[in-house]
C-alpha positions in Angstrom: -3.3 -21.1 4.3 -3.9 -21.8 8.0 -1.9 -20.8 11.0 -2.2 -21.9 14.6 -2.6 -19.2 17.2 0.9 -18.2 18.4 2.7 -19.5 15.3 4.3 -17.7 12.4 2.1 -17.4 9.3 5.0 -18.3 7.1 7.1 -21.0 8.8 4.6 -22.1 11.4 7.1 -22.0 14.2 6.1 -20.8 17.6 6.4 -17.0 18.3 7.7 -15.5 21.5 4.8 -13.0 21.2 1.8 -14.5 19.6 0.5 -11.1 18.3 3.5 -10.6 16.0 2.1 -12.9 13.3 5.4 -13.4 11.5 8.7 -14.3 13.2 11.9 -12.2 12.9 13.6 -14.9 10.8 10.9 -14.8 8.1 10.9 -11.0 8.3 14.6 -10.9 7.5 14.1 -13.4 4.7 11.6 -11.3 2.8 12.8 -10.4 -0.7 14.3 -6.9 -0.9 13.7 -4.3 -3.5 16.5 -3.9 -6.1 18.0 -0.5 -6.8 15.0 1.5 -7.8 13.8 5.0 -8.8 12.6 6.7 -5.6 9.5 8.0 -7.4 8.1 5.0 -9.2 10.0 2.2 -7.4 10.9 0.4 -10.6 14.4 -0.8 -11.2 16.9 1.9 -12.0 20.7 2.3 -12.1 20.6 5.0 -9.4 18.4 5.1 -6.3 18.8 8.8 -5.6 17.7 10.1 -9.0 14.4 9.8 -10.9 14.5 7.4 -13.8 13.9 8.3 -17.4 10.3 7.1 -17.2 9.5 9.5 -14.3 11.4 12.4 -16.0 9.4 11.9 -19.1 6.0 11.2 -17.6 6.0 11.6 -13.7 3.3 10.0 -11.6 1.1 12.3 -9.5 2.7 11.1 -6.3 6.1 12.3 -5.2 7.5 9.1 -3.6 6.6 5.4 -3.6 7.5 3.6 -0.4 7.2 -0.2 -0.7 8.5 -3.2 1.2 9.2 -6.0 -1.2 8.6 -7.1 -4.8 5.2 -8.8 -5.5 6.3 -12.4 -5.1 6.1 -15.1 -2.5 5.8 -15.4 0.4 4.1 -12.0 0.7 2.1 -12.5 -2.5 0.6 -15.6 -1.1 -0.1 -14.0 2.3 -1.9 -11.0 0.6 -4.0 -13.3 -1.5 -5.2 -15.2 1.5 -5.8 -12.0 3.4 -8.0 -10.5 0.6 -9.8 -13.5 -0.9 -9.9 -16.1 1.9 -11.5 -13.8 4.5 -8.5 -14.1 6.8 -8.8 -10.6 8.3 -6.6 -11.5 11.2 -3.7 -11.2 8.8 -4.1 -7.4 8.8 -2.0 -7.0 12.0 0.9 -9.1 10.6 0.9 -7.2 7.2 0.7 -3.8 8.9 3.6 -4.8 11.2 5.7 -5.7 8.1 5.1 -2.3 6.6 5.6 -0.3 9.8 8.9 -1.9 10.6 10.2 -1.1 7.1 8.8 2.4 7.2 10.3 3.2 10.6 13.7 2.1 9.5 13.6 4.5 6.5 12.2 7.3 8.7 15.1 7.0 11.1 17.5 7.2 8.2 15.7 10.3 6.9 14.7 8.6 3.7 11.2 10.0 4.0 9.1 12.3 6.1 6.1 11.7 8.3 2.8 12.5 6.6 -0.1 14.5 8.1 -2.8 12.0 7.0 -3.1 8.4 5.9 -5.8 7.3 3.6 -6.4 4.0 1.8 -7.5 3.0 -1.6 -11.2 2.2 -1.1 -13.4 -0.7 -2.2 -16.7 0.0 -3.9 -19.7 -0.8 -1.7 -20.6 -3.8 -3.9 -17.1 -5.3 -3.6 -17.0 -4.5 0.1 -20.2 -6.4 0.6 -18.9 -9.4 -1.3 -15.5 -9.5 0.5 -17.1 -8.8 4.0 -14.4 -6.4 5.2 -12.3 -3.5 4.0 -8.9 -5.1 4.0 -6.9 -1.9 3.6 -8.8 -0.1 6.3 -7.7 -2.8 8.8 -4.1 -2.1 7.9 -4.5 1.6 7.8 -6.0 1.6 11.4 -3.0 -0.3 12.7 -0.5 2.1 11.0 -2.3 5.1 12.3 -2.1 3.8 15.9 1.5 2.7 15.7 2.8 5.8 13.8 0.5 8.3 15.5 -0.7 9.7 12.2 -4.4 10.4 11.6 -6.2 7.9 9.4 -9.4 8.7 7.5 -11.2 5.7 6.1 -13.9 7.7 4.3 -11.8 10.5 2.9 -11.5 8.7 -0.5 -14.5 7.0 -1.8 -15.0 4.8 -4.9 -17.9 6.5 -6.7 -18.4 3.7 -9.3 -17.7 0.0 -9.4 -14.8 -0.4 -11.8 -13.6 -3.6 -13.4 -10.8 -5.4 -11.5 -7.5 -3.9 -12.7 -5.8 -7.2 -12.8 -8.2 -8.3 -15.6 -7.2 -5.3 -17.9 -4.3 -4.5 -20.1 -2.1 -1.6 -19.2 -3.6 0.7 -21.8 -7.2 0.1 -20.5 -6.5 0.6 -16.8 -6.5 4.4 -16.9 -9.8 4.6 -18.8 -11.3 2.1 -16.3 -10.4 4.5 -13.4 -11.6 7.8 -14.9 -13.9 9.4 -12.4 -13.7 6.4 -10.2 -12.9 8.3 -7.0 -14.4 11.2 -5.0 -12.8 13.1 -2.2 -14.8 13.8 1.0 -12.1 15.5 3.2 -10.2 18.8 2.8 -6.6 18.1 2.2 -5.3 21.5 1.2 -1.7 22.0 2.3 -1.4 18.5 3.8 1.2 15.8 3.2 -0.9 12.7 2.5 0.1 9.1 2.3 -2.1 6.8 0.2 -1.9 3.2 1.1 -2.6 0.1 -1.1 -1.6 -3.5 -0.8 0.0 -3.9 -4.2 1.0 -1.4 -6.9 1.3 -2.9 -10.4 1.1 -0.4 -13.2 0.3 2.4 -10.7 -2.9 3.5 -12.4 -5.1 3.2 -9.3 -2.6 5.0 -7.1 -2.1 7.7 -9.8 -5.8 8.4 -10.1 -6.1 8.8 -6.3 -3.0 11.0 -6.2 -4.1 13.2 -9.0 -7.4 13.8 -7.2 -5.5 14.8 -4.0 -3.1 17.1 -5.8 -6.0 18.8 -7.6 -7.7 19.3 -4.2 -4.6 21.1 -2.9 -2.6 18.4 -1.1 1.0 19.7 -0.7 2.6 16.3 -1.2 1.3 12.8 -1.9 3.3 9.6 -1.0 2.3 6.2 -2.3 2.6 3.5 0.3 2.3 -0.2 -0.5 3.3 -3.6 0.8 4.5 -4.8 -2.6 5.5 -3.5 -6.0 5.2 -5.5 -9.2 8.5 -5.2 -11.1 
């Protein structure tokens, strides 16, 4: 995927502000989430009550805030961002999330956290990719929302297998002891940011570590949710 400077990444039409990355028409056309459980963001009959899955086995985070289902066009955009070394997409993807988050914040759907952290890459994968894709998004969100961001609060202590290659039952085992926490979070409301949440195993492992370290509340933030 290529985009000319000053053109929308999706429709390739000219932008009034070249820094926007994605035009307002394409933003409005992004798929919306169906009625979902506020905790796991999976389809549910009621969007104000926790679903049966979360009542039976709740995740470690308290709320999952996500923009769109994991499907095109955002799926394709995220793929190019991560695997085609198109780091310039970070601004556009961060802008998609921040516009969505601000709308919900104004409607009192969620509260402003004290700290943003991102799901980290292991140093071997960081070297292979050449950049920390989530750190680039986290830095933009921190600046626009005026929320502190700490890139090195959460570290990946061992190089795990890619979650996408594993079946659901093996994902939790793969992440056991995968993260270490380097920052005090006691009493804080922490938002943990990832690009896509599929089974939630990675996010849950990070949230569990934060809760055990004394975090008051953990929100899961993502661009997309696999339904």
